[in-house]
C-alpha positions in Angstrom: 128.1 62.6 7.4 130.0 59.4 6.7 128.6 57.4 3.7 129.7 54.0 2.4 128.6 51.5 -0.3 128.2 47.8 0.5 128.1 45.4 -2.4 127.1 41.8 -1.6 124.8 39.1 -3.0 124.1 41.1 -6.1 122.8 44.1 -4.1 124.2 47.6 -3.8 123.4 49.1 -0.4 124.1 52.8 0.4 124.6 53.3 4.1 125.2 56.4 6.3 126.5 56.5 9.8 124.1 57.9 12.4 125.0 57.9 16.1 127.7 55.3 15.6 125.5 52.9 13.7 125.4 52.2 9.9 121.9 52.7 8.6 120.7 51.6 5.1 119.5 54.5 2.9 119.0 52.8 -0.4 119.1 49.2 -1.8 119.2 48.3 -5.5 121.0 46.0 -7.9 124.8 45.9 -7.9 125.2 45.6 -11.7 128.9 45.4 -12.7 130.4 46.5 -9.3 132.5 43.9 -7.5 131.5 42.8 -4.0 133.1 44.7 -1.1 132.9 47.8 1.0 133.5 51.2 -0.7 134.1 53.9 1.9 132.8 56.9 0.0 133.6 59.3 2.9 137.3 58.9 2.1 136.8 60.4 -1.4 138.9 63.5 -2.2 137.5 66.3 -4.4 138.4 66.0 -8.1 141.3 68.0 -9.4 139.9 69.9 -12.4 143.3 70.2 -14.0 143.8 66.5 -14.2 142.0 63.6 -15.9 140.7 60.8 -13.7 140.2 57.2 -15.0 138.3 54.6 -13.1 135.0 52.8 -12.3 131.9 54.9 -11.4 130.7 53.4 -8.0 128.0 55.9 -6.9 126.0 58.8 -8.2 123.8 61.0 -6.0 122.3 64.5 -6.2 125.6 66.1 -5.0 128.4 64.0 -6.5 129.7 61.4 -8.8 132.1 59.0 -7.0 134.8 57.3 -9.0 137.3 54.7 -7.9 140.7 55.4 -9.2 143.0 52.6 -8.2 142.5 52.1 -4.4 141.3 55.7 -3.8 138.1 57.5 -4.4 137.5 60.8 -6.2 134.2 62.8 -6.0 133.2 65.0 -8.9 130.5 67.7 -8.4 127.2 66.5 -9.9 126.5 70.0 -11.2 129.5 69.7 -13.6 127.8 67.0 -15.6 125.1 67.4 -18.2 124.1 63.7 -17.7 125.3 61.5 -14.9 127.5 58.6 -15.9 126.2 55.0 -15.4 127.2 53.3 -12.2 129.6 50.4 -12.9 131.0 52.0 -16.1 134.7 52.5 -16.6 135.1 56.3 -17.5 137.8 58.9 -18.1 136.6 62.2 -16.7 138.3 65.5 -17.6 137.3 69.1 -17.5 137.1 71.8 -20.2 138.0 75.5 -19.8 134.5 76.3 -18.4 134.8 73.7 -15.7 132.3 71.3 -17.3 133.0 67.6 -17.1 133.7 65.7 -20.3 133.2 61.9 -20.3 135.0 59.2 -22.3 134.4 55.5 -22.0 137.5 53.5 -21.3 138.1 50.0 -22.5 139.6 47.2 -20.4 143.0 46.2 -21.7 143.3 42.4 -21.7 146.6 40.5 -21.8 147.4 36.9 -22.6 148.9 36.3 -19.2 152.1 37.0 -17.3 154.9 38.3 -19.3 158.2 36.4 -19.1 161.7 37.7 -19.7 163.7 35.8 -22.2 
């Protein structure tokens, strides 16, 4: 089943495709997510040997969806003790037992464009 996330007007709308039509499943507040369409069905499974850094865009009973750059990664929900907050910037890695470990990331701000002298 295809699933996507639509962020607009301060709302977060979870939609699924049924018979060629997108149907709303859930509507709540968008929080820190930027407006746009997030195609969750394009998410690839997480590589447990690597660390993923990015924004958490969706959490459901089966998975935790994270945007890393322009792609999406889905982590198994069962690997987490507590689900991360939607809209948070997280670094997710895995320990030897396959359990997910979370670390909050900070946004790196710069003063502007760098110039060569």
